[in-house]
C-alpha positions as a printed NumPy array, in Angstrom:
array([[  0.   ,   0.   ,   0.   ],
       [  1.303,   3.409,  -0.948],
       [  0.006,   6.83 ,  -0.052],
       [  0.721,  10.379,  -0.996],
       [  2.867,  11.297,   1.983],
       [  2.101,  14.992,   1.498],
       [ -1.444,  14.318,   2.752],
       [  0.06 ,  13.718,   6.19 ],
       [  0.295,  16.859,   8.316],
       [  3.45 ,  15.791,  10.124],
       [  5.267,  15.357,   6.787],
       [  4.282,  18.857,   5.739],
       [  5.389,  20.15 ,   9.162],
       [  8.811,  18.499,   8.831],
       [  9.269,  20.079,   5.407],
       [  8.238,  23.453,   6.796],
       [ 10.724,  23.181,   9.683],
       [ 13.574,  22.409,   7.285],
       [ 12.613,  25.043,   4.726],
       [ 12.149,  27.665,   7.443],
       [ 15.614,  26.981,   8.791],
       [ 17.039,  27.438,   5.307],
       [ 15.103,  30.69 ,   4.753],
       [ 16.006,  32.161,   8.137],
       [ 19.7  ,  31.406,   7.551],
       [ 19.724,  32.983,   4.092],
       [ 21.859,  36.114,   4.117],
       [ 22.981,  35.653,   7.706],
       [ 26.605,  36.606,   8.404],
       [ 26.651,  34.776,  11.767],
       [ 27.091,  31.008,  12.04 ],
       [ 24.117,  28.875,  13.048],
       [ 25.822,  27.591,  16.195],
       [ 26.171,  31.157,  17.473],
       [ 22.658,  32.157,  16.408],
       [ 21.157,  29.234,  18.331],
       [ 22.288,  30.976,  21.511],
       [ 20.385,  34.179,  20.722],
       [ 16.731,  35.025,  21.332],
       [ 16.457,  36.833,  17.998],
       [ 17.071,  33.565,  16.123],
       [ 14.097,  31.825,  17.756],
       [ 11.803,  34.812,  17.24 ],
       [ 12.696,  34.912,  13.557],
       [ 12.681,  31.135,  13.087],
       [  9.32 ,  30.411,  14.698],
       [  7.733,  33.36 ,  12.904],
       [  9.054,  31.892,   9.643],
       [  7.689,  28.458,  10.586],
       [  4.287,  29.956,  11.379],
       [  4.089,  31.824,   8.072],
       [  5.473,  28.894,   6.05 ],
       [  2.996,  26.425,   7.583],
       [  0.059,  28.702,   6.779],
       [  1.285,  29.058,   3.195],
       [  1.911,  25.296,   2.834],
       [ -1.581,  24.469,   4.089],
       [ -3.068,  27.136,   1.815],
       [ -1.287,  25.787,  -1.273],
       [ -2.197,  22.216,  -0.291],
       [ -5.881,  23.148,   0.1  ],
       [ -6.066,  25.207,  -3.112],
       [ -4.335,  22.479,  -5.109],
       [ -6.94 ,  19.987,  -3.893],
       [ -9.754,  22.328,  -4.908],
       [ -8.22 ,  22.779,  -8.345],
       [ -7.971,  19.   ,  -8.778],
       [-11.724,  18.757,  -8.351],
       [-12.474,  21.462, -10.901],
       [ -9.791,  21.221, -13.573],
       [ -7.638,  18.331, -14.781],
       [ -4.345,  18.465, -16.644],
       [ -5.444,  16.313, -19.613],
       [ -8.638,  17.856, -20.996],
       [ -8.264,  21.391, -19.62 ],
       [ -4.544,  21.903, -19.053],
       [ -4.476,  25.589, -20.1  ],
       [ -7.275,  26.591, -17.714],
       [ -5.658,  24.502, -15.001],
       [ -2.277,  26.169, -15.594],
       [ -3.787,  29.649, -15.331],
       [ -5.741,  28.654, -12.221],
       [ -2.64 ,  27.041, -10.707],
       [ -0.617,  30.217, -11.233],
       [ -3.378,  32.416,  -9.836],
       [ -4.491,  30.33 ,  -6.881],
       [ -1.427,  28.207,  -6.227],
       [  1.254,  30.88 ,  -6.638],
       [ -0.098,  34.446,  -6.668],
       [ -2.484,  34.14 ,  -3.69 ],
       [  0.052,  32.347,  -1.418],
       [  2.707,  34.907,  -2.402],
       [  0.398,  37.766,  -1.414],
       [ -0.364,  35.921,   1.824],
       [  3.375,  35.744,   2.582],
       [  3.757,  39.481,   1.977],
       [  0.842,  40.317,   4.264],
       [  2.036,  37.999,   7.041],
       [  5.638,  39.203,   6.768],
       [  4.477,  42.838,   6.814],
       [  2.456,  42.086,   9.946],
       [  5.468,  40.426,  11.56 ],
       [  7.752,  43.404,  10.961],
       [  5.073,  45.892,  12.003],
       [  4.604,  43.994,  15.265],
       [  8.232,  44.78 ,  16.078],
       [  7.878,  48.366,  14.844],
       [  9.798,  47.867,  11.589],
       [  8.751,  48.98 ,   8.109],
       [  9.229,  46.024,   5.737],
       [ 10.203,  48.437,   2.948],
       [ 13.239,  49.478,   4.993],
       [ 14.489,  45.9  ,   5.296],
       [ 16.167,  43.607,   2.768],
       [ 13.246,  41.146,   2.94 ],
       [ 11.754,  42.11 ,  -0.444],
       [ 15.147,  41.969,  -2.153],
       [ 16.645,  38.773,  -0.75 ],
       [ 14.1  ,  36.687,   1.158],
       [ 10.88 ,  37.159,  -0.803],
       [ 12.335,  36.037,  -4.204],
       [ 13.534,  32.879,  -2.451],
       [ 10.087,  32.372,  -0.906],
       [  8.491,  32.772,  -4.346],
       [ 10.769,  30.071,  -5.766],
       [  9.861,  27.776,  -2.851],
       [  6.129,  28.367,  -3.442],
       [  6.555,  27.415,  -7.108],
       [  8.523,  24.333,  -6.051],
       [  5.774,  23.447,  -3.589],
       [  3.142,  23.607,  -6.333],
       [  5.22 ,  21.334,  -8.556],
       [  5.782,  18.946,  -5.659],
       [  2.065,  18.69 ,  -4.866],
       [  1.171,  18.189,  -8.53 ],
       [  3.833,  15.628,  -9.372],
       [  3.94 ,  13.463,  -6.23 ],
       [  0.712,  11.513,  -6.986],
       [  1.883,  10.854, -10.558],
       [  5.24 ,   9.679,  -9.223],
       [  3.498,   7.252,  -6.863],
       [  1.275,   5.94 ,  -9.66 ],
       [  4.32 ,   5.493, -11.871],
       [  6.194,   3.677,  -9.119],
       [  3.252,   1.357,  -8.58 ],
       [  3.053,   0.755, -12.32 ],
       [  6.752,  -0.195, -12.417],
       [  6.197,  -2.592,  -9.524],
       [  3.253,  -4.113, -11.44 ],
       [  2.124,  -7.604, -10.613],
       [ -1.572,  -7.29 ,  -9.839],
       [ -1.089,  -5.59 ,  -6.503],
       [ -3.708,  -3.283,  -5.13 ],
       [ -2.678,   0.079,  -3.764],
       [ -4.364,   3.106,  -2.337],
       [ -3.311,   6.487,  -3.608],
       [ -4.233,   9.522,  -1.575],
       [ -4.503,  12.606,  -3.743],
       [ -4.071,  16.011,  -2.149],
       [ -7.5  ,  17.246,  -1.191],
       [ -9.299,  14.087,  -2.266],
       [ -8.802,  11.504,   0.478],
       [ -7.946,   8.039,  -0.854],
       [ -8.705,   6.362,  -4.154],
       [ -8.509,   2.588,  -4.514],
       [ -6.375,   1.519,  -7.451],
       [ -5.787,  -1.831,  -9.186],
       [ -2.94 ,  -2.526, -11.581],
       [ -5.294,  -4.299, -13.992],
       [ -6.255,  -2.356, -17.118],
       [ -9.897,  -3.379, -16.791],
       [-12.135,  -4.09 , -13.833],
       [-15.571,  -5.703, -14.136],
       [-15.968,  -4.721, -17.777],
       [-14.538,  -1.222, -17.425],
       [-11.429,   0.622, -18.557],
       [ -9.191,   2.461, -16.107],
       [ -8.556,   6.091, -17.063],
       [ -6.849,   9.052, -15.424],
       [ -8.665,  12.364, -15.045],
       [ -5.991,  14.664, -13.742],
       [ -5.002,  13.055, -10.449],
       [ -8.222,  11.055, -10.193],
       [ -8.756,   7.496, -11.358],
       [-12.023,   6.497, -13.015],
       [-13.387,   3.246, -14.453],
       [-15.499,   3.675, -17.584],
       [-17.635,   1.201, -19.506],
       [-17.814,   1.023, -23.289],
       [-21.117,   2.904, -23.145],
       [-19.289,   5.907, -21.686],
       [-16.922,   6.176, -24.673],
       [-17.28 ,   7.527, -28.199],
       [-13.686,   7.293, -29.467],
       [-10.151,   6.278, -28.656],
       [ -6.923,   7.533, -30.22 ],
       [ -3.164,   7.688, -29.808],
       [ -1.447,  11.042, -29.461],
       [  2.2  ,  11.545, -28.479],
       [  2.467,   7.861, -27.626],
       [ -0.45 ,   7.947, -25.171],
       [ -3.815,   6.262, -25.569],
       [ -6.644,   8.731, -24.991],
       [-10.375,   8.066, -24.809],
       [-13.13 ,  10.553, -25.577],
       [-16.162,  10.285, -23.301],
       [-19.759,  11.215, -24.075],
       [-19.224,  14.263, -21.859],
       [-16.469,  15.468, -24.202],
       [-13.568,  14.747, -21.844],
       [-10.27 ,  13.432, -23.246],
       [ -8.733,  11.101, -20.668],
       [ -5.556,   9.035, -20.537],
       [ -6.358,   5.302, -20.666],
       [ -4.328,   2.609, -18.925],
       [ -4.679,   0.307, -21.925],
       [ -3.314,  -0.146, -25.45 ],
       [ -5.429,   0.748, -28.465],
       [ -5.477,  -2.942, -29.459],
       [ -6.814,  -3.837, -26.021],
       [ -9.355,  -1.045, -26.244],
       [-10.539,  -2.343, -29.626],
       [-11.098,  -5.848, -28.241],
       [-12.908,  -4.375, -25.236],
       [-15.426,  -2.357, -27.292],
       [-18.446,  -3.812, -29.106],
       [-19.265,  -3.881, -32.827],
       [-20.631,  -0.33 , -32.758],
       [-16.973,   0.828, -32.775],
       [-14.629,   0.598, -35.758],
       [-10.829,   0.653, -35.857],
       [-10.44 ,   3.387, -38.467],
       [ -6.652,   3.128, -38.488],
       [ -3.737,   2.361, -36.179],
       [ -4.331,   5.588, -34.259],
       [ -8.11 ,   5.908, -34.111],
       [-11.27 ,   4.069, -33.052],
       [-14.688,   5.7  , -33.307],
       [-18.296,   4.743, -32.676],
       [-20.924,   4.513, -35.415],
       [-23.044,   7.318, -33.964],
       [-20.331,   9.863, -34.754],
       [-19.422,   8.567, -38.231],
       [-21.673,  10.506, -40.62 ],
       [-20.151,   9.255, -43.855],
       [-16.939,   9.294, -45.852],
       [-15.115,  10.79 , -48.809],
       [-13.107,   8.732, -51.273],
       [ -9.588,  10.112, -51.57 ],
       [ -6.391,   8.995, -53.319],
       [ -5.579,   5.319, -53.865],
       [ -9.014,   4.146, -52.756],
       [ -8.617,   5.427, -49.196],
       [-11.555,   6.895, -47.294],
       [-11.661,  10.036, -45.205],
       [-14.311,   9.579, -42.525],
       [-16.68 ,  12.456, -41.812],
       [-16.835,  12.57 , -38.013],
       [-19.217,  14.491, -35.774],
       [-16.351,  15.041, -33.351],
       [-12.93 ,  16.633, -33.665],
       [ -9.95 ,  14.415, -32.901],
       [ -6.23 ,  15.253, -33.187],
       [ -5.56 ,  12.419, -35.689],
       [ -6.556,  12.014, -39.331],
       [ -9.666,   9.77 , -39.716],
       [ -8.302,   7.971, -42.789],
       [ -9.324,   4.387, -43.613],
       [ -6.79 ,   2.46 , -45.674],
       [ -7.642,   0.935, -49.045],
       [ -7.419,  -2.533, -47.504],
       [-10.064,  -1.744, -44.863],
       [-12.231,   0.522, -47.026],
       [-14.683,  -2.193, -48.085],
       [-15.055,  -3.481, -44.525],
       [-15.687,   0.046, -43.284],
       [-18.383,   0.701, -45.897],
       [-20.143,  -2.526, -44.944],
       [-19.894,  -1.69 , -41.23 ],
       [-21.28 ,   1.789, -41.867],
       [-24.329,   0.334, -43.608],
       [-25.021,  -2.564, -41.251],
       [-24.508,  -0.998, -37.823],
       [-27.569,   0.918, -36.639],
       [-27.239,   4.127, -34.66 ],
       [-28.549,   3.738, -31.123]])
């Protein structure tokens, strides 16, 4: 069993303690062993821990909310913009407000310190790193489980989502395993309208218009689907409902007129052209 360790508060706290020590030591001209004997070190360090923990929890929470609304496969551009706005800009503003409050508490104007010139750029880099860490950790765990293979069952906990049961099998009870962002779903053939290969990945198009990564080869997907689907070429499978007709092109090939837009050419080879025509006539649209 494997879990996303970043879902555990104590793991986040340990990271915060280490990062805060690094931040508080940045730019210091006095050795750490000497600073440990001063009261100023502990005031600065624990204030940094407090601010960093708030920011970590904020980024962790916002990342979980974004996972529920946007995924990286079908809406990556919207997700990227939302990630920058909610995952980076808002936490950065929160750091500025908290740091300003800290300095004001001790009667210091933050603009008259070197915080904005030396510390804040470092904090911004750490916030970006934190976003990347939260996004990539679940994928790393899934990849590690995939490498292990062997029919084991694991539980992956996605930030903000609790736990999701996962099997290493490509199908489960007549369904296909797909990835929607950091979520795992199992879809039946009735949920699908097409499957295609793009950049070496097998994608499936659902009736809702989502394009999801499938944990299956296109050959396996073809054998899984019923006769209402046709293997148009090595890169594309489509259902009869969305095949309106065809156009004869060079060398007896057919260009299929699809009701949907896919990122691969819907070209039927000369060898399969006759079979496709027969399938188009015989299969009724449900």
